PDB file of N, CA, C and O in Angstrom:
ATOM      1  N   MET A   1     -23.165  17.810  23.999  1.00  0.00           N
ATOM      2  CA  MET A   1     -23.101  18.140  22.286  1.00  0.00           C
ATOM      3  C   MET A   1     -23.888  16.949  21.408  1.00  0.00           C
ATOM      4  O   MET A   1     -24.204  15.869  21.908  1.00  0.00           O
ATOM      5  N   GLN A   2     -23.995  17.102  20.841  1.00  0.00           N
ATOM      6  CA  GLN A   2     -24.806  16.684  20.075  1.00  0.00           C
ATOM      7  C   GLN A   2     -23.842  15.290  18.703  1.00  0.00           C
ATOM      8  O   GLN A   2     -22.862  15.512  17.992  1.00  0.00           O
ATOM      9  N   VAL A   3     -24.443  14.340  18.802  1.00  0.00           N
ATOM     10  CA  VAL A   3     -23.457  12.780  18.067  1.00  0.00           C
ATOM     11  C   VAL A   3     -25.076  12.652  17.039  1.00  0.00           C
ATOM     12  O   VAL A   3     -26.236  13.064  17.085  1.00  0.00           O
ATOM     13  N   ASP A   4     -24.037  11.652  16.021  1.00  0.00           N
ATOM     14  CA  ASP A   4     -24.796  11.044  15.341  1.00  0.00           C
ATOM     15  C   ASP A   4     -25.803   9.989  15.980  1.00  0.00           C
ATOM     16  O   ASP A   4     -25.295   8.941  16.378  1.00  0.00           O
ATOM     17  N   SER A   5     -27.617  10.211  16.165  1.00  0.00           N
ATOM     18  CA  SER A   5     -28.081   9.364  16.881  1.00  0.00           C
ATOM     19  C   SER A   5     -28.517   9.560  18.277  1.00  0.00           C
ATOM     20  O   SER A   5     -29.317   8.777  18.789  1.00  0.00           O
ATOM     21  N   GLY A   6     -27.921  10.792  19.058  1.00  0.00           N
ATOM     22  CA  GLY A   6     -28.193  11.269  19.961  1.00  0.00           C
ATOM     23  C   GLY A   6     -27.184  12.407  20.542  1.00  0.00           C
ATOM     24  O   GLY A   6     -26.741  13.317  19.841  1.00  0.00           O
ATOM     25  N   PHE A   7     -26.870  12.220  21.985  1.00  0.00           N
ATOM     26  CA  PHE A   7     -25.815  12.682  22.882  1.00  0.00           C
ATOM     27  C   PHE A   7     -24.570  12.451  23.103  1.00  0.00           C
ATOM     28  O   PHE A   7     -24.261  11.276  22.906  1.00  0.00           O
ATOM     29  N   GLY A   8     -23.666  13.187  23.467  1.00  0.00           N
ATOM     30  CA  GLY A   8     -22.556  12.908  24.281  1.00  0.00           C
ATOM     31  C   GLY A   8     -21.796  14.121  25.138  1.00  0.00           C
ATOM     32  O   GLY A   8     -22.434  15.171  25.075  1.00  0.00           O
ATOM     33  N   TYR A   9     -20.988  14.177  25.659  1.00  0.00           N
ATOM     34  CA  TYR A   9     -20.543  15.255  26.336  1.00  0.00           C
ATOM     35  C   TYR A   9     -18.787  15.382  26.500  1.00  0.00           C
ATOM     36  O   TYR A   9     -18.288  14.370  26.991  1.00  0.00           O
ATOM     37  N   ALA A  10     -17.937  16.350  26.194  1.00  0.00           N
ATOM     38  CA  ALA A  10     -16.909  17.038  26.454  1.00  0.00           C
ATOM     39  C   ALA A  10     -16.693  17.705  27.654  1.00  0.00           C
ATOM     40  O   ALA A  10     -17.535  18.397  28.226  1.00  0.00           O
ATOM     41  N   ILE A  11     -15.315  17.445  28.111  1.00  0.00           N
ATOM     42  CA  ILE A  11     -14.588  18.069  28.875  1.00  0.00           C
ATOM     43  C   ILE A  11     -13.215  19.048  28.930  1.00  0.00           C
ATOM     44  O   ILE A  11     -12.034  18.908  28.610  1.00  0.00           O
ATOM     45  N   LEU A  12     -13.969  20.022  29.464  1.00  0.00           N
ATOM     46  CA  LEU A  12     -13.218  21.108  29.047  1.00  0.00           C
ATOM     47  C   LEU A  12     -12.552  21.748  30.075  1.00  0.00           C
ATOM     48  O   LEU A  12     -13.195  22.096  31.065  1.00  0.00           O
ATOM     49  N   ASN A  13     -11.224  21.984  29.988  1.00  0.00           N
ATOM     50  CA  ASN A  13     -10.155  23.371  30.773  1.00  0.00           C
ATOM     51  C   ASN A  13      -9.510  24.222  29.491  1.00  0.00           C
ATOM     52  O   ASN A  13      -8.767  24.014  28.533  1.00  0.00           O
ATOM     53  N   GLY A  14     -10.631  25.834  30.369  1.00  0.00           N
ATOM     54  CA  GLY A  14      -9.796  26.265  29.179  1.00  0.00           C
ATOM     55  C   GLY A  14     -10.719  26.464  27.426  1.00  0.00           C
ATOM     56  O   GLY A  14     -11.864  26.406  26.978  1.00  0.00           O
ATOM     57  N   LYS A  15      -9.531  26.677  27.026  1.00  0.00           N
ATOM     58  CA  LYS A  15      -8.809  25.945  25.982  1.00  0.00           C
ATOM     59  C   LYS A  15      -8.671  24.733  24.907  1.00  0.00           C
ATOM     60  O   LYS A  15      -8.678  24.598  23.684  1.00  0.00           O
ATOM     61  N   ASP A  16      -8.541  23.929  26.073  1.00  0.00           N
ATOM     62  CA  ASP A  16      -7.796  22.765  26.210  1.00  0.00           C
ATOM     63  C   ASP A  16      -9.071  21.676  26.628  1.00  0.00           C
ATOM     64  O   ASP A  16      -9.917  21.797  27.514  1.00  0.00           O
ATOM     65  N   THR A  17      -8.851  20.499  25.575  1.00  0.00           N
ATOM     66  CA  THR A  17      -9.790  19.984  25.873  1.00  0.00           C
ATOM     67  C   THR A  17      -9.824  18.017  26.379  1.00  0.00           C
ATOM     68  O   THR A  17      -9.546  16.963  25.808  1.00  0.00           O
ATOM     69  N   LEU A  18     -10.382  18.468  27.870  1.00  0.00           N
ATOM     70  CA  LEU A  18      -9.550  16.817  28.267  1.00  0.00           C
ATOM     71  C   LEU A  18     -10.296  15.824  27.944  1.00  0.00           C
ATOM     72  O   LEU A  18      -9.862  14.689  28.141  1.00  0.00           O
ATOM     73  N   ILE A  19     -10.965  15.923  27.648  1.00  0.00           N
ATOM     74  CA  ILE A  19     -12.708  14.033  27.672  1.00  0.00           C
ATOM     75  C   ILE A  19     -13.550  14.720  26.364  1.00  0.00           C
ATOM     76  O   ILE A  19     -14.115  15.754  26.009  1.00  0.00           O
ATOM     77  N   VAL A  20     -13.179  13.280  25.901  1.00  0.00           N
ATOM     78  CA  VAL A  20     -14.854  13.495  24.644  1.00  0.00           C
ATOM     79  C   VAL A  20     -15.432  12.594  24.515  1.00  0.00           C
ATOM     80  O   VAL A  20     -14.832  11.636  24.029  1.00  0.00           O
ATOM     81  N   GLN A  21     -16.321  12.493  24.737  1.00  0.00           N
ATOM     82  CA  GLN A  21     -17.182  11.095  25.553  1.00  0.00           C
ATOM     83  C   GLN A  21     -18.909  11.398  24.420  1.00  0.00           C
ATOM     84  O   GLN A  21     -19.953  12.001  24.671  1.00  0.00           O
ATOM     85  N   PRO A  22     -18.338  10.487  22.987  1.00  0.00           N
ATOM     86  CA  PRO A  22     -20.026  10.396  22.201  1.00  0.00           C
ATOM     87  C   PRO A  22     -20.682   9.536  22.742  1.00  0.00           C
ATOM     88  O   PRO A  22     -21.865   9.543  22.403  1.00  0.00           O
ATOM     89  N   PHE A  23     -20.318   8.587  23.646  1.00  0.00           N
ATOM     90  CA  PHE A  23     -20.908   7.402  23.679  1.00  0.00           C
ATOM     91  C   PHE A  23     -21.052   7.342  25.293  1.00  0.00           C
ATOM     92  O   PHE A  23     -20.442   8.135  26.010  1.00  0.00           O
ATOM     93  N   ILE A  24     -22.070   6.151  25.899  1.00  0.00           N
ATOM     94  CA  ILE A  24     -21.904   6.406  27.639  1.00  0.00           C
ATOM     95  C   ILE A  24     -21.366   5.371  27.580  1.00  0.00           C
ATOM     96  O   ILE A  24     -21.716   4.306  27.071  1.00  0.00           O
ATOM     97  N   PRO A  25     -19.924   5.851  28.450  1.00  0.00           N
ATOM     98  CA  PRO A  25     -19.300   5.141  28.775  1.00  0.00           C
ATOM     99  C   PRO A  25     -19.559   4.093  29.965  1.00  0.00           C
ATOM    100  O   PRO A  25     -20.350   4.540  30.795  1.00  0.00           O
ATOM    101  N   ALA A  26     -19.008   2.616  30.284  1.00  0.00           N
ATOM    102  CA  ALA A  26     -18.742   1.009  30.395  1.00  0.00           C
ATOM    103  C   ALA A  26     -20.177   0.939  30.215  1.00  0.00           C
ATOM    104  O   ALA A  26     -20.807   1.518  31.100  1.00  0.00           O
ATOM    105  N   VAL A  27     -20.824   0.415  29.359  1.00  0.00           N
ATOM    106  CA  VAL A  27     -22.333  -0.469  28.932  1.00  0.00           C
ATOM    107  C   VAL A  27     -21.656  -1.654  27.939  1.00  0.00           C
ATOM    108  O   VAL A  27     -21.969  -2.844  27.885  1.00  0.00           O
ATOM    109  N   GLY A  28     -20.799  -1.055  27.303  1.00  0.00           N
ATOM    110  CA  GLY A  28     -19.766  -2.498  26.087  1.00  0.00           C
ATOM    111  C   GLY A  28     -20.329  -2.318  24.699  1.00  0.00           C
ATOM    112  O   GLY A  28     -20.185  -2.998  23.683  1.00  0.00           O
ATOM    113  N   LYS A  29     -20.904  -1.388  24.898  1.00  0.00           N
ATOM    114  CA  LYS A  29     -21.487  -1.264  22.759  1.00  0.00           C
ATOM    115  C   LYS A  29     -21.421   0.666  23.220  1.00  0.00           C
ATOM    116  O   LYS A  29     -21.579   1.235  24.300  1.00  0.00           O
ATOM    117  N   LYS A  30     -21.096   1.228  21.729  1.00  0.00           N
ATOM    118  CA  LYS A  30     -21.095   2.780  20.700  1.00  0.00           C
ATOM    119  C   LYS A  30     -22.274   3.108  21.313  1.00  0.00           C
ATOM    120  O   LYS A  30     -23.073   2.544  20.566  1.00  0.00           O
ATOM    121  N   ARG A  31     -22.855   3.580  22.074  1.00  0.00           N
ATOM    122  CA  ARG A  31     -24.252   3.826  21.805  1.00  0.00           C
ATOM    123  C   ARG A  31     -24.273   5.290  22.500  1.00  0.00           C
ATOM    124  O   ARG A  31     -23.128   5.740  22.494  1.00  0.00           O
ATOM    125  N   PRO A  32     -25.039   6.028  22.993  1.00  0.00           N
ATOM    126  CA  PRO A  32     -24.653   7.742  22.177  1.00  0.00           C
ATOM    127  C   PRO A  32     -25.996   8.003  23.735  1.00  0.00           C
ATOM    128  O   PRO A  32     -26.963   7.254  23.873  1.00  0.00           O
ATOM    129  N   PHE A  33     -25.752   8.952  24.498  1.00  0.00           N
ATOM    130  CA  PHE A  33     -26.730   9.226  25.272  1.00  0.00           C
ATOM    131  C   PHE A  33     -28.183   9.418  24.176  1.00  0.00           C
ATOM    132  O   PHE A  33     -28.230   9.612  22.961  1.00  0.00           O
ATOM    133  N   ALA A  34     -29.322   9.263  25.246  1.00  0.00           N
ATOM    134  CA  ALA A  34     -30.302   9.188  25.026  1.00  0.00           C
ATOM    135  C   ALA A  34     -30.854  11.277  25.056  1.00  0.00           C
ATOM    136  O   ALA A  34     -31.540  11.992  24.325  1.00  0.00           O
ATOM    137  N   SER A  35     -30.282  11.424  25.972  1.00  0.00           N
ATOM    138  CA  SER A  35     -30.455  12.720  26.082  1.00  0.00           C
ATOM    139  C   SER A  35     -29.372  13.711  26.305  1.00  0.00           C
ATOM    140  O   SER A  35     -28.341  13.407  26.906  1.00  0.00           O
ATOM    141  N   ALA A  36     -29.674  15.287  25.668  1.00  0.00           N
ATOM    142  CA  ALA A  36     -28.759  16.162  26.933  1.00  0.00           C
ATOM    143  C   ALA A  36     -28.395  16.499  27.608  1.00  0.00           C
ATOM    144  O   ALA A  36     -27.331  17.120  27.611  1.00  0.00           O
ATOM    145  N   GLU A  37     -29.367  16.169  28.898  1.00  0.00           N
ATOM    146  CA  GLU A  37     -29.539  15.735  30.329  1.00  0.00           C
ATOM    147  C   GLU A  37     -29.042  14.818  30.994  1.00  0.00           C
ATOM    148  O   GLU A  37     -28.696  14.854  32.174  1.00  0.00           O
ATOM    149  N   ASP A  38     -28.988  13.951  30.253  1.00  0.00           N
ATOM    150  CA  ASP A  38     -27.975  11.890  30.415  1.00  0.00           C
ATOM    151  C   ASP A  38     -27.076  12.373  29.941  1.00  0.00           C
ATOM    152  O   ASP A  38     -26.215  11.672  30.473  1.00  0.00           O
ATOM    153  N   ALA A  39     -26.601  12.968  29.401  1.00  0.00           N
ATOM    154  CA  ALA A  39     -24.783  13.385  28.843  1.00  0.00           C
ATOM    155  C   ALA A  39     -24.869  14.206  29.791  1.00  0.00           C
ATOM    156  O   ALA A  39     -24.415  13.425  30.628  1.00  0.00           O
ATOM    157  N   ARG A  40     -25.024  14.922  30.248  1.00  0.00           N
ATOM    158  CA  ARG A  40     -24.941  16.326  31.457  1.00  0.00           C
ATOM    159  C   ARG A  40     -24.845  15.579  32.773  1.00  0.00           C
ATOM    160  O   ARG A  40     -23.861  15.643  33.511  1.00  0.00           O
ATOM    161  N   LYS A  41     -25.497  15.153  32.917  1.00  0.00           N
ATOM    162  CA  LYS A  41     -25.548  14.657  34.695  1.00  0.00           C
ATOM    163  C   LYS A  41     -24.549  13.366  34.379  1.00  0.00           C
ATOM    164  O   LYS A  41     -24.578  12.571  35.319  1.00  0.00           O
ATOM    165  N   ILE A  42     -23.732  12.983  33.368  1.00  0.00           N
ATOM    166  CA  ILE A  42     -22.670  11.965  33.425  1.00  0.00           C
ATOM    167  C   ILE A  42     -21.247  12.873  33.676  1.00  0.00           C
ATOM    168  O   ILE A  42     -20.318  12.722  34.469  1.00  0.00           O
ATOM    169  N   GLY A  43     -21.496  13.793  32.718  1.00  0.00           N
ATOM    170  CA  GLY A  43     -20.133  14.752  32.297  1.00  0.00           C
ATOM    171  C   GLY A  43     -19.880  15.166  34.147  1.00  0.00           C
ATOM    172  O   GLY A  43     -19.103  14.641  34.944  1.00  0.00           O
ATOM    173  N   GLU A  44     -20.761  16.161  34.334  1.00  0.00           N
ATOM    174  CA  GLU A  44     -20.666  16.503  35.995  1.00  0.00           C
ATOM    175  C   GLU A  44     -20.125  15.472  36.475  1.00  0.00           C
ATOM    176  O   GLU A  44     -18.909  15.569  36.639  1.00  0.00           O
ATOM    177  N   MET A  45     -20.748  14.212  36.850  1.00  0.00           N
ATOM    178  CA  MET A  45     -19.725  13.182  37.554  1.00  0.00           C
ATOM    179  C   MET A  45     -18.579  12.910  37.211  1.00  0.00           C
ATOM    180  O   MET A  45     -17.806  12.526  38.089  1.00  0.00           O
ATOM    181  N   VAL A  46     -18.077  13.033  35.728  1.00  0.00           N
ATOM    182  CA  VAL A  46     -16.952  12.601  35.586  1.00  0.00           C
ATOM    183  C   VAL A  46     -15.949  14.357  35.898  1.00  0.00           C
ATOM    184  O   VAL A  46     -14.753  14.648  35.861  1.00  0.00           O
ATOM    185  N   LEU A  47     -16.455  14.670  36.013  1.00  0.00           N
ATOM    186  CA  LEU A  47     -15.845  16.457  36.267  1.00  0.00           C
ATOM    187  C   LEU A  47     -15.928  15.932  37.702  1.00  0.00           C
ATOM    188  O   LEU A  47     -15.197  14.958  37.877  1.00  0.00           O
ATOM    189  N   GLY A  48     -16.513  16.258  38.603  1.00  0.00           N
ATOM    190  CA  GLY A  48     -16.680  15.934  39.975  1.00  0.00           C
ATOM    191  C   GLY A  48     -15.536  15.061  40.540  1.00  0.00           C
ATOM    192  O   GLY A  48     -15.080  15.053  41.683  1.00  0.00           O
ATOM    193  N   LYS A  49     -15.130  14.217  39.294  1.00  0.00           N
ATOM    194  CA  LYS A  49     -14.134  12.671  40.344  1.00  0.00           C
ATOM    195  C   LYS A  49     -12.540  13.672  39.425  1.00  0.00           C
ATOM    196  O   LYS A  49     -11.358  13.757  39.759  1.00  0.00           O
ATOM    197  N   MET A  50     -13.123  14.109  38.519  1.00  0.00           N
ATOM    198  CA  MET A  50     -11.192  15.063  38.602  1.00  0.00           C
ATOM    199  C   MET A  50     -11.153  16.140  39.160  1.00  0.00           C
ATOM    200  O   MET A  50     -10.059  16.651  39.396  1.00  0.00           O
ATOM    201  N   THR A  51     -12.085  16.632  39.442  1.00  0.00           N
ATOM    202  CA  THR A  51     -11.683  18.000  40.431  1.00  0.00           C
ATOM    203  C   THR A  51     -11.429  17.517  42.234  1.00  0.00           C
ATOM    204  O   THR A  51     -11.015  18.386  43.001  1.00  0.00           O
ATOM    205  N   GLY A  52     -11.782  15.796  42.871  1.00  0.00           N
ATOM    206  CA  GLY A  52     -11.411  15.383  43.314  1.00  0.00           C
ATOM    207  C   GLY A  52     -10.421  14.582  43.241  1.00  0.00           C
ATOM    208  O   GLY A  52     -10.464  13.625  44.014  1.00  0.00           O
ATOM    209  N   ALA A  53      -9.414  14.678  42.459  1.00  0.00           N
ATOM    210  CA  ALA A  53      -8.775  13.610  42.203  1.00  0.00           C
ATOM    211  C   ALA A  53      -8.490  12.285  41.955  1.00  0.00           C
ATOM    212  O   ALA A  53      -7.518  11.541  41.827  1.00  0.00           O
ATOM    213  N   GLU A  54     -10.171  12.253  41.928  1.00  0.00           N
ATOM    214  CA  GLU A  54     -10.464  10.827  41.619  1.00  0.00           C
ATOM    215  C   GLU A  54      -9.935  10.264  40.183  1.00  0.00           C
ATOM    216  O   GLU A  54      -9.694  11.302  39.567  1.00  0.00           O
ATOM    217  N   LEU A  55      -9.623   9.155  39.312  1.00  0.00           N
ATOM    218  CA  LEU A  55     -10.024   8.683  37.943  1.00  0.00           C
ATOM    219  C   LEU A  55     -11.423   8.369  37.665  1.00  0.00           C
ATOM    220  O   LEU A  55     -12.320   7.726  38.211  1.00  0.00           O
ATOM    221  N   PRO A  56     -11.204   9.346  36.188  1.00  0.00           N
ATOM    222  CA  PRO A  56     -12.290   9.815  35.651  1.00  0.00           C
ATOM    223  C   PRO A  56     -12.961   8.732  34.928  1.00  0.00           C
ATOM    224  O   PRO A  56     -13.224   8.871  33.734  1.00  0.00           O
ATOM    225  N   THR A  57     -13.404   7.121  35.891  1.00  0.00           N
ATOM    226  CA  THR A  57     -14.046   6.359  35.056  1.00  0.00           C
ATOM    227  C   THR A  57     -15.704   6.377  35.798  1.00  0.00           C
ATOM    228  O   THR A  57     -16.090   6.799  36.888  1.00  0.00           O
ATOM    229  N   VAL A  58     -16.191   5.931  35.027  1.00  0.00           N
ATOM    230  CA  VAL A  58     -17.550   5.654  35.832  1.00  0.00           C
ATOM    231  C   VAL A  58     -17.946   4.047  35.425  1.00  0.00           C
ATOM    232  O   VAL A  58     -17.579   3.511  34.379  1.00  0.00           O
ATOM    233  N   THR A  59     -18.703   3.451  36.385  1.00  0.00           N
ATOM    234  CA  THR A  59     -19.755   2.147  35.746  1.00  0.00           C
ATOM    235  C   THR A  59     -20.549   1.795  36.141  1.00  0.00           C
ATOM    236  O   THR A  59     -21.157   2.097  37.168  1.00  0.00           O
ATOM    237  N   PRO A  60     -20.732   0.963  35.280  1.00  0.00           N
ATOM    238  CA  PRO A  60     -22.476   0.323  34.636  1.00  0.00           C
ATOM    239  C   PRO A  60     -23.872   0.627  35.390  1.00  0.00           C
ATOM    240  O   PRO A  60     -25.041   0.827  35.061  1.00  0.00           O
ATOM    241  N   GLU A  61     -22.823   0.524  37.036  1.00  0.00           N
ATOM    242  CA  GLU A  61     -24.081   1.256  38.775  1.00  0.00           C
ATOM    243  C   GLU A  61     -24.125   2.352  38.904  1.00  0.00           C
ATOM    244  O   GLU A  61     -25.065   2.915  39.466  1.00  0.00           O
ATOM    245  N   GLU A  62     -22.956   3.039  38.337  1.00  0.00           N
ATOM    246  CA  GLU A  62     -22.737   4.886  38.428  1.00  0.00           C
ATOM    247  C   GLU A  62     -23.889   5.028  37.788  1.00  0.00           C
ATOM    248  O   GLU A  62     -24.726   5.611  38.477  1.00  0.00           O
ATOM    249  N   ILE A  63     -24.333   4.644  36.488  1.00  0.00           N
ATOM    250  CA  ILE A  63     -24.891   4.948  34.782  1.00  0.00           C
ATOM    251  C   ILE A  63     -26.866   4.757  35.846  1.00  0.00           C
ATOM    252  O   ILE A  63     -27.816   5.499  36.093  1.00  0.00           O
ATOM    253  N   LYS A  64     -26.420   3.091  36.148  1.00  0.00           N
ATOM    254  CA  LYS A  64     -27.507   3.380  36.524  1.00  0.00           C
ATOM    255  C   LYS A  64     -28.213   3.908  37.883  1.00  0.00           C
ATOM    256  O   LYS A  64     -29.314   4.458  37.897  1.00  0.00           O
ATOM    257  N   ALA A  65     -27.612   3.720  38.741  1.00  0.00           N
ATOM    258  CA  ALA A  65     -27.736   5.673  39.686  1.00  0.00           C
ATOM    259  C   ALA A  65     -28.291   6.550  39.281  1.00  0.00           C
ATOM    260  O   ALA A  65     -29.118   7.234  39.884  1.00  0.00           O
ATOM    261  N   ALA A  66     -27.866   6.685  38.035  1.00  0.00           N
ATOM    262  CA  ALA A  66     -28.054   8.752  37.598  1.00  0.00           C
ATOM    263  C   ALA A  66     -29.452   8.468  37.191  1.00  0.00           C
ATOM    264  O   ALA A  66     -30.332   9.325  37.114  1.00  0.00           O
ATOM    265  N   GLY A  67     -29.591   7.252  36.945  1.00  0.00           N
ATOM    266  CA  GLY A  67     -31.169   7.587  36.103  1.00  0.00           C
ATOM    267  C   GLY A  67     -30.857   7.512  34.240  1.00  0.00           C
ATOM    268  O   GLY A  67     -31.749   7.571  33.393  1.00  0.00           O
ATOM    269  N   VAL A  68     -29.064   7.342  33.902  1.00  0.00           N
ATOM    270  CA  VAL A  68     -29.138   7.408  32.482  1.00  0.00           C
ATOM    271  C   VAL A  68     -29.998   5.862  32.084  1.00  0.00           C
ATOM    272  O   VAL A  68     -29.785   4.679  32.349  1.00  0.00           O
ATOM    273  N   GLU A  69     -31.008   6.575  31.352  1.00  0.00           N
ATOM    274  CA  GLU A  69     -30.982   5.669  29.726  1.00  0.00           C
ATOM    275  C   GLU A  69     -30.653   5.184  29.065  1.00  0.00           C
ATOM    276  O   GLU A  69     -30.673   5.668  27.934  1.00  0.00           O
ATOM    277  N   VAL A  70     -30.054   3.741  29.309  1.00  0.00           N
ATOM    278  CA  VAL A  70     -29.315   3.050  28.316  1.00  0.00           C
ATOM    279  C   VAL A  70     -29.851   2.150  26.968  1.00  0.00           C
ATOM    280  O   VAL A  70     -30.148   0.955  26.992  1.00  0.00           O
ATOM    281  N   GLN A  71     -29.887   2.959  25.916  1.00  0.00           N
ATOM    282  CA  GLN A  71     -30.048   3.337  24.863  1.00  0.00           C
ATOM    283  C   GLN A  71     -30.171   1.263  24.407  1.00  0.00           C
ATOM    284  O   GLN A  71     -30.367   0.897  23.249  1.00  0.00           O
TER     285      GLN A  71
END
């Protein structure tokens, strides 16, 4: 999803919105993703964690390992 100055992601279950993340998680500042592709990568990572019954948290190391650019 497009947000001011960048991109974010949302995780839906049917018509229910489970997560709305307009900023890169775990970086300590409210920075949007630089590209829709970066937002998609992390959104899919979070969804995979939820599907695997894990907490949907993301660490700075996971952000870096995914190759996501932090502005």
